[in-house]
C-alpha positions as CSV (number, residue, x, y, z in Angstrom):
1,X,-5.7,-42.3,8.4
2,X,-4.5,-41.3,4.9
3,X,-0.8,-41.0,4.1
4,X,0.3,-38.1,2.0
5,X,3.4,-38.7,0.0
6,X,5.5,-35.7,-1.0
7,X,7.9,-35.7,-3.9
8,X,9.3,-32.3,-3.1
9,X,12.0,-31.7,-0.5
10,X,10.8,-31.4,3.1
11,X,12.2,-31.3,6.6
12,X,11.2,-30.7,10.2
13,X,12.4,-27.2,11.1
14,X,12.1,-24.7,13.9
15,X,11.3,-21.3,12.5
16,X,11.0,-17.8,14.0
17,X,10.4,-14.3,12.8
18,X,13.3,-11.8,12.2
19,X,12.9,-10.7,15.8
20,X,14.0,-14.3,16.8
21,X,10.5,-14.9,18.2
22,X,8.6,-17.2,18.4
23,X,10.5,-20.5,17.9
24,X,8.0,-22.9,16.3
25,X,8.4,-26.4,14.9
26,X,6.8,-27.1,11.5
27,X,7.1,-29.5,8.6
28,X,8.6,-27.3,5.9
29,X,8.3,-28.0,2.2
30,X,10.2,-26.4,-0.7
31,X,7.9,-26.3,-3.7
32,X,9.2,-25.8,-7.2
33,X,6.0,-26.0,-9.1
34,X,2.3,-25.3,-8.7
35,X,1.9,-29.1,-8.7
36,X,4.0,-29.4,-5.6
37,X,1.8,-26.8,-3.8
38,X,-1.4,-28.7,-4.8
39,X,0.1,-31.8,-3.3
40,X,0.8,-30.0,-0.1
41,X,-2.9,-28.9,0.2
42,X,-3.6,-32.5,1.3
43,X,-1.3,-32.2,4.3
44,X,-3.6,-29.9,6.3
45,X,-3.1,-26.3,7.3
46,X,-0.3,-24.6,5.3
47,X,1.3,-21.2,5.0
48,X,3.6,-19.7,2.3
49,X,6.8,-18.1,3.6
50,X,9.3,-16.0,1.9
51,X,12.7,-15.0,3.3
52,X,11.5,-14.7,6.9
53,X,11.8,-11.0,7.4
54,X,8.5,-10.5,9.1
55,X,9.3,-9.9,12.7
56,X,7.2,-12.3,14.8
57,X,4.5,-15.0,14.1
58,X,3.4,-13.7,10.7
59,X,5.1,-16.6,8.9
60,X,5.1,-19.3,11.5
61,X,2.5,-22.1,11.8
62,X,2.9,-24.1,14.9
63,X,2.3,-27.9,14.5
64,X,1.2,-27.3,10.9
65,X,3.0,-26.8,7.6
66,X,5.1,-24.2,5.9
67,X,5.8,-23.7,2.1
68,X,9.1,-22.0,1.7
69,X,8.9,-20.3,-1.7
70,X,12.6,-19.6,-2.3
71,X,12.9,-22.1,-5.1
72,X,10.1,-20.5,-7.1
73,X,12.2,-17.5,-8.0
74,X,12.4,-17.3,-11.8
75,X,12.0,-14.3,-14.0
76,X,9.3,-15.0,-16.6
77,X,9.2,-12.0,-18.9
78,X,10.4,-8.4,-19.1
79,X,9.4,-5.5,-21.3
80,X,12.7,-3.6,-21.6
81,X,11.0,-0.5,-23.0
82,X,8.3,-0.2,-20.4
83,X,10.1,-1.8,-17.4
84,X,7.3,-4.3,-16.8
85,X,8.5,-7.5,-15.1
86,X,6.7,-10.8,-14.7
87,X,8.3,-13.1,-12.2
88,X,7.6,-15.9,-9.7
89,X,6.6,-14.9,-6.2
90,X,9.8,-16.3,-4.6
91,X,11.9,-13.7,-6.5
92,X,13.6,-11.3,-4.0
93,X,14.1,-7.5,-4.4
94,X,17.8,-8.3,-4.2
95,X,17.6,-10.5,-7.3
96,X,15.6,-7.9,-9.2
97,X,18.2,-5.2,-8.3
98,X,21.1,-7.4,-9.2
99,X,19.6,-8.3,-12.6
100,X,17.9,-5.1,-13.7
101,X,19.7,-2.2,-12.0
102,X,22.7,-2.5,-14.5
103,X,20.0,-2.2,-17.3
104,X,18.6,1.0,-15.8
105,X,15.6,-0.3,-13.8
106,X,15.0,-0.4,-10.0
107,X,12.1,-1.6,-7.8
108,X,9.4,1.1,-7.8
109,X,8.6,0.6,-4.1
110,X,11.0,-0.9,-1.5
111,X,11.1,-1.2,2.3
112,X,14.2,-1.0,4.4
113,X,15.5,-4.4,3.3
114,X,16.0,-6.0,-0.1
115,X,15.9,-9.5,1.4
116,X,12.2,-10.0,0.9
117,X,10.3,-11.9,-1.8
118,X,7.6,-10.4,-4.1
119,X,5.1,-12.7,-2.4
120,X,6.1,-11.4,1.0
121,X,5.9,-7.8,-0.3
122,X,2.4,-8.3,-1.4
123,X,1.4,-10.2,1.8
124,X,2.5,-7.2,3.9
125,X,1.8,-4.5,1.3
126,X,5.2,-3.1,2.2
127,X,6.1,0.6,2.1
128,X,9.3,2.6,2.3
129,X,10.8,6.0,2.6
130,X,8.8,7.3,-0.4
131,X,5.3,6.5,0.7
132,X,4.2,10.1,0.5
133,X,5.2,10.1,-3.2
134,X,4.6,6.5,-4.3
135,X,2.4,4.8,-1.8
136,X,2.6,1.1,-0.8
137,X,3.6,-2.0,-2.8
138,X,0.2,-2.4,-4.4
139,X,0.9,0.6,-6.5
140,X,3.6,-1.2,-8.5
141,X,1.7,-4.5,-9.1
142,X,-0.6,-4.9,-12.1
143,X,-1.7,-8.4,-11.4
144,X,-0.8,-11.8,-9.8
145,X,-1.7,-15.4,-10.1
146,X,-2.6,-17.3,-6.9
147,X,-3.2,-21.0,-6.1
148,X,-6.3,-21.2,-4.0
149,X,-7.3,-23.7,-1.3
150,X,-9.3,-25.8,-3.8
151,X,-6.2,-26.1,-6.0
152,X,-7.5,-23.7,-8.6
153,X,-5.1,-21.1,-10.1
154,X,-6.7,-17.7,-10.8
155,X,-5.5,-14.3,-11.9
156,X,-6.3,-11.3,-9.8
157,X,-6.0,-7.6,-10.7
158,X,-8.0,-4.4,-10.2
159,X,-10.4,-5.5,-12.9
160,X,-10.4,-9.3,-12.5
161,X,-11.2,-11.0,-9.2
162,X,-10.7,-7.5,-7.7
163,X,-11.9,-8.6,-4.2
164,X,-9.1,-11.2,-4.1
165,X,-6.6,-8.7,-5.4
166,X,-7.2,-6.1,-2.7
167,X,-7.6,-8.6,0.1
168,X,-4.1,-10.1,-0.6
169,X,-2.3,-6.8,-0.1
170,X,-1.8,-6.9,3.7
171,X,-3.5,-10.3,3.7
172,X,-0.4,-12.0,5.3
173,X,-0.5,-15.0,2.9
174,X,-3.8,-16.3,4.3
175,X,-5.8,-16.5,1.1
176,X,-3.7,-18.7,-1.0
177,X,-0.2,-19.1,-2.4
178,X,0.8,-16.4,-4.9
179,X,2.7,-17.9,-7.8
180,X,3.6,-15.1,-10.1
181,X,3.2,-11.3,-10.2
182,X,3.5,-8.6,-12.9
183,X,5.4,-5.5,-11.6
184,X,6.3,-2.0,-12.8
185,X,9.9,-1.1,-12.3
186,X,11.4,2.4,-12.1
187,X,13.6,3.8,-14.9
188,X,16.9,5.2,-13.4
189,X,20.0,6.8,-14.8
190,X,22.1,5.9,-11.8
191,X,22.0,3.7,-8.7
192,X,22.9,6.6,-6.5
193,X,20.9,9.2,-4.5
194,X,21.3,12.9,-4.0
195,X,20.7,13.2,-0.3
196,X,20.5,15.9,2.4
197,X,20.6,15.6,6.1
198,X,18.9,18.1,8.5
199,X,19.6,18.0,12.3
200,X,16.6,18.8,14.4
201,X,16.9,19.8,18.1
202,X,13.5,18.7,19.1
203,X,10.2,17.3,17.8
204,X,8.8,20.6,16.6
205,X,11.8,21.2,14.4
206,X,11.7,17.6,13.1
207,X,8.1,17.7,12.1
208,X,8.6,21.1,10.4
209,X,11.6,19.7,8.5
210,X,9.6,16.6,7.3
211,X,6.8,18.9,6.0
212,X,9.4,21.0,4.0
213,X,11.2,17.9,2.7
214,X,8.0,16.6,1.0
215,X,8.1,19.6,-1.4
216,X,11.4,18.6,-2.9
217,X,12.3,15.0,-2.0
218,X,10.6,11.8,-2.9
219,X,12.2,9.8,-0.1
220,X,12.7,10.8,3.6
221,X,13.1,9.2,7.0
222,X,14.0,10.6,10.4
223,X,16.1,8.9,13.0
224,X,15.0,10.0,16.5
225,X,17.2,9.9,19.6
226,X,15.4,7.3,21.6
227,X,16.9,8.6,24.9
228,X,16.3,12.3,24.4
229,X,13.9,13.9,27.0
230,X,12.5,17.2,28.0
231,X,13.3,20.1,25.7
232,X,15.3,17.7,23.5
233,X,12.4,15.3,23.0
234,X,12.3,14.3,19.4
235,X,15.9,15.3,18.7
236,X,17.3,13.6,15.6
237,X,18.3,13.7,12.0
238,X,16.1,13.8,8.9
239,X,17.6,12.2,5.8
240,X,16.0,12.9,2.5
241,X,16.9,12.1,-1.1
242,X,16.0,11.7,-4.8
243,X,17.3,9.3,-7.3
244,X,20.5,10.9,-8.8
245,X,20.7,11.7,-12.4
246,X,23.9,11.2,-14.3
247,X,24.6,14.9,-14.3
248,X,24.4,14.9,-10.5
249,X,27.3,12.5,-10.0
250,X,30.9,13.6,-9.6
251,X,33.2,12.5,-12.5
252,X,34.7,9.5,-10.6
253,X,31.2,8.0,-10.2
254,X,30.1,8.6,-13.8
255,X,32.3,5.9,-15.1
256,X,30.0,3.3,-13.5
257,X,26.7,5.1,-12.7
258,X,24.7,1.9,-12.4
259,X,27.1,0.2,-9.9
260,X,25.7,-2.7,-7.9
261,X,26.2,-3.0,-4.1
262,X,28.7,-5.5,-2.7
263,X,27.7,-8.6,-0.8
264,X,27.8,-7.9,2.9
265,X,31.1,-9.0,4.5
266,X,30.3,-8.0,8.1
267,X,28.3,-10.4,10.2
268,X,27.1,-10.9,13.8
269,X,28.4,-14.4,14.3
270,X,26.4,-15.2,17.5
271,X,23.7,-13.9,19.7
272,X,25.1,-11.1,21.9
273,X,24.6,-11.2,25.6
274,X,21.4,-9.3,26.6
275,X,23.3,-7.0,29.0
276,X,25.1,-5.4,26.1
277,X,21.9,-3.4,25.4
278,X,21.4,-1.1,28.3
279,X,20.7,2.6,28.8
280,X,24.4,3.5,28.7
281,X,25.3,1.6,25.5
282,X,22.1,3.0,23.8
283,X,23.0,6.5,24.8
284,X,26.5,6.1,23.3
285,X,25.1,4.6,20.1
286,X,22.6,7.4,19.7
287,X,25.3,10.0,20.0
288,X,27.3,8.2,17.3
289,X,24.3,7.8,15.1
290,X,23.5,11.5,15.4
291,X,27.0,12.5,14.4
292,X,27.2,10.0,11.5
293,X,23.8,10.8,10.0
294,X,24.0,14.6,10.1
295,X,27.3,14.4,8.3
296,X,26.2,12.1,5.6
297,X,27.7,12.5,2.1
298,X,25.7,14.4,-0.5
299,X,25.7,11.4,-2.9
300,X,24.8,8.0,-1.5
301,X,24.7,4.6,-3.1
302,X,21.3,2.8,-2.9
303,X,22.7,0.3,-0.4
304,X,23.5,3.0,2.1
305,X,20.4,5.0,1.4
306,X,17.8,2.3,1.4
307,X,19.4,-0.7,3.0
308,X,22.0,0.2,5.7
309,X,21.2,-2.7,7.9
310,X,21.5,-5.2,5.0
311,X,25.2,-4.4,5.1
312,X,25.5,-6.5,8.3
313,X,24.5,-10.2,8.0
314,X,22.4,-11.5,10.9
315,X,22.2,-8.1,12.6
316,X,19.1,-9.4,14.5
317,X,21.4,-11.5,16.6
318,X,22.6,-8.3,18.2
319,X,19.5,-8.3,20.4
320,X,20.4,-11.5,22.1
321,X,18.7,-14.9,22.3
322,X,15.6,-13.4,23.9
323,X,15.0,-11.5,20.7
324,X,13.3,-8.2,20.0
325,X,10.2,-6.6,18.5
326,X,9.8,-3.7,16.1
327,X,6.8,-1.8,17.3
328,X,5.4,0.3,14.4
329,X,2.2,2.3,14.5
330,X,0.6,5.1,12.4
331,X,-1.3,8.1,13.8
332,X,-3.7,10.4,11.9
333,X,-2.5,13.9,11.0
334,X,-5.1,15.5,13.2
335,X,-3.4,16.1,16.6
336,X,-0.5,14.2,15.3
337,X,2.3,16.3,16.8
338,X,0.5,16.3,20.2
339,X,0.0,12.6,20.2
340,X,3.5,11.8,19.0
341,X,4.8,13.8,21.9
342,X,2.7,11.8,24.4
343,X,3.9,8.5,23.0
344,X,7.5,9.5,22.9
345,X,7.3,10.7,26.5
346,X,5.7,7.4,27.5
347,X,8.5,5.5,25.9
348,X,11.2,7.5,27.6
349,X,9.5,6.8,31.0
350,X,8.7,3.2,30.4
351,X,11.8,1.4,31.6
352,X,11.9,-0.4,28.3
353,X,15.0,0.6,26.5
354,X,14.2,1.6,22.9
355,X,17.1,0.7,20.7
356,X,16.0,2.6,17.6
357,X,13.3,5.1,16.7
358,X,12.4,5.9,13.1
359,X,9.8,8.5,12.1
360,X,8.2,8.9,8.7
361,X,5.1,10.6,7.2
362,X,2.7,8.6,5.1
363,X,0.8,10.2,2.2
364,X,-2.6,9.6,0.8
365,X,-3.4,6.4,-1.1
366,X,-5.4,3.2,-1.0
367,X,-3.9,-0.1,0.0
368,X,-5.5,-3.5,0.6
369,X,-8.2,-4.2,3.2
370,X,-5.6,-5.0,5.9
371,X,-2.8,-2.7,4.7
372,X,-1.2,-0.7,7.3
373,X,-0.5,2.8,5.9
374,X,-2.9,5.7,5.9
375,X,-2.1,9.4,5.8
376,X,-0.3,10.4,9.0
377,X,2.8,9.9,11.0
378,X,4.4,6.5,11.6
379,X,6.9,5.4,14.2
380,X,9.0,2.2,14.2
381,X,10.8,1.4,17.5
382,X,13.0,-1.6,18.3
383,X,12.7,-3.0,21.8
384,X,14.8,-5.8,23.2
385,X,12.4,-8.3,24.8
386,X,12.2,-8.0,28.6
387,X,9.6,-9.1,31.2
388,X,8.0,-5.7,31.2
389,X,7.8,-5.2,27.4
390,X,4.5,-7.0,26.7
391,X,2.6,-5.1,29.4
392,X,4.1,-1.9,28.1
393,X,3.1,-2.6,24.5
394,X,-0.4,-3.4,25.6
395,X,-0.6,0.0,27.2
396,X,0.8,1.5,24.0
397,X,-1.8,-0.4,21.9
398,X,-4.6,1.3,23.9
399,X,-3.0,4.7,23.4
400,X,-2.6,4.2,19.7
401,X,-6.2,3.0,19.3
402,X,-7.6,5.9,21.4
403,X,-5.6,8.3,19.1
404,X,-7.2,6.7,16.0
405,X,-4.1,4.8,14.9
406,X,-3.2,1.2,14.3
407,X,-0.3,-1.3,14.5
408,X,1.6,-2.7,11.5
409,X,0.5,-6.4,11.3
410,X,3.7,-7.3,9.4
411,X,5.8,-6.5,12.5
412,X,3.3,-7.0,15.4
413,X,4.1,-9.5,18.1
414,X,1.6,-8.9,20.9
415,X,-1.6,-7.4,19.6
416,X,-4.8,-9.0,20.9
417,X,-7.9,-9.8,18.8
418,X,-10.3,-7.2,20.2
419,X,-7.7,-4.4,19.7
420,X,-6.8,-5.6,16.3
421,X,-10.4,-5.6,15.1
422,X,-11.0,-2.2,16.5
423,X,-7.9,-0.9,14.7
424,X,-8.9,-2.6,11.4
425,X,-12.6,-2.4,10.9
426,X,-12.1,-3.6,7.4
427,X,-11.4,-7.1,8.9
428,X,-15.1,-7.9,8.4
429,X,-14.9,-7.5,4.7
430,X,-11.6,-9.4,4.6
431,X,-13.1,-12.3,6.5
432,X,-16.0,-12.5,4.0
433,X,-13.4,-12.8,1.2
434,X,-11.5,-15.4,3.2
435,X,-14.7,-17.4,3.6
436,X,-15.4,-17.2,-0.1
437,X,-11.9,-18.4,-1.2
438,X,-10.8,-20.5,1.7
439,X,-13.8,-21.7,3.7
440,X,-11.9,-24.6,5.4
441,X,-9.2,-22.2,6.6
442,X,-6.5,-24.2,4.8
443,X,-4.1,-21.2,4.8
444,X,-3.3,-20.3,8.4
445,X,-0.6,-18.9,10.7
446,X,0.1,-18.4,14.3
447,X,-0.9,-14.7,13.8
448,X,-4.2,-15.6,12.1
449,X,-5.2,-17.7,15.2
450,X,-4.0,-14.9,17.6
451,X,-5.9,-12.2,15.9
452,X,-9.1,-14.0,14.9
453,X,-8.4,-14.2,11.2
454,X,-8.9,-18.0,11.2
455,X,-12.3,-19.3,10.1
456,X,-12.2,-22.6,12.0
C-alpha cells in the first residue's frame, strides 16, 4: 500500500450540510495552491467544498476526502472601468462586496446568502430574486480555470472547452476543482434598494402581483403564510425592489451612499429544542412576519433586502439537532397556478410543519446541464426533520415530476435516482462529459452516489 504524504494542513472532521444533515466523517485538506490539489489527487476520491451552505449531502464525502477551498481566496485582477474581476474560487460574495461595493461595484447575481464561494456559486449555478431579469450565476461568468482529475489545468468558457463550461454550472463540483473565475460585477450608485411591499390575501392575488412586479422591478420575492388555508391559501407579502440611485436616497443616507453592512452580532448559540417549532409557534411567527414585511421601509440596505438571515449567525441551529431541509422545486408556467394550489394544499394537510414558504418566478434563460431554474414558479419551503418528513417529500417529488417540474439539487436531501433522472433528462449528456474528463470518478460526493452521478 502506498503512503501519500501531504504538506498542506489536514484533519479528520465531521461535516454536514447547512441543514445539519448528514453528519459525515472525512479527511479534510486545506489547499493553498494548485500543487496542493494535485497532491490530493493521489489520496483517492475527493470533493471541493466552499463555505458549506448547500443544505444536505452536496458537499459531504463519507469515508473519502474533502478539499476546503477557503484559503484559495485571493483577488487576482480587476478592471475598474468595466467591473470585470478575476479571483480564486474560494473568494466569497461577502469578500467581493466588502472590497468592491465601496468602489461602486456589486455582485451581478446573488442568492439569499453572501456566505458562499465563487466555486460554490458555479457548482450550484445559484440564482436569486432577480432571475426573471438577470438569470442564474452562469450569466455573470466569462470563464474559469479548473484542475481536472488527471492533474491538468484547463480554461473553460463559452468558446473554449464549452462542454466543460456548461457542465460545471449545476455540476456540484464533480468534474474537477475550479481554481479561478472571471466575473462581471454590477455598477451601482448606492448599496441601497428602493423597495415596495404588497400584501396579498390569497394565491390569486399573489400571482397577479408577481406578474405586475416584473414590469417595473428587477428583484422580487414573496413570503407565503405557510399555515394559511381555505380562502386564505397563498396569503402573504410580495417584496420587490430596484438598486437605488443616489437621487432616490433621503439626505441622511446620501452622505454615505455606498455603506457596507455590519458584521452580524446576533447568534443562535446552541441547537434549540425540537419542540419549540410547532404549529402554534409557527402561526405566531407567520403573523409577525406578515406585519413586518408589509410595513417594510421604502429604502432598504442590501443586507436587509438580499441577506436578512445572514444577520443572525448560525440561524440553522434554530431547527434543533435533528436538522431541517429546504425543499425547493420549480413548476412550468402552464397550469402553474393550479398546480401551486394543489401543492400548497398538500403541505397544509401533511402534518409536516412548514417553517417558511418563499415563492418566486423564474424567467427565461439557459443554465448548465444540471442547472435548476427554468421559466416557471419556484417554491422553497423549510421543514424541520421529523419521522414523517421523508415519506412526505417522496410524495411531493412524484407530484412535482408529474407536473413537469424538478427539485433543486443544491438543496435536495431525499431525492432518489430514478426520480432525479426523470426530472433532469440532460443527465445523460452530463455523464458523457463526466466520463470524458473524470473517467475514474475521482471527484465524488454522497449526493453523486445517491443520484447515480458516479461512474464507478
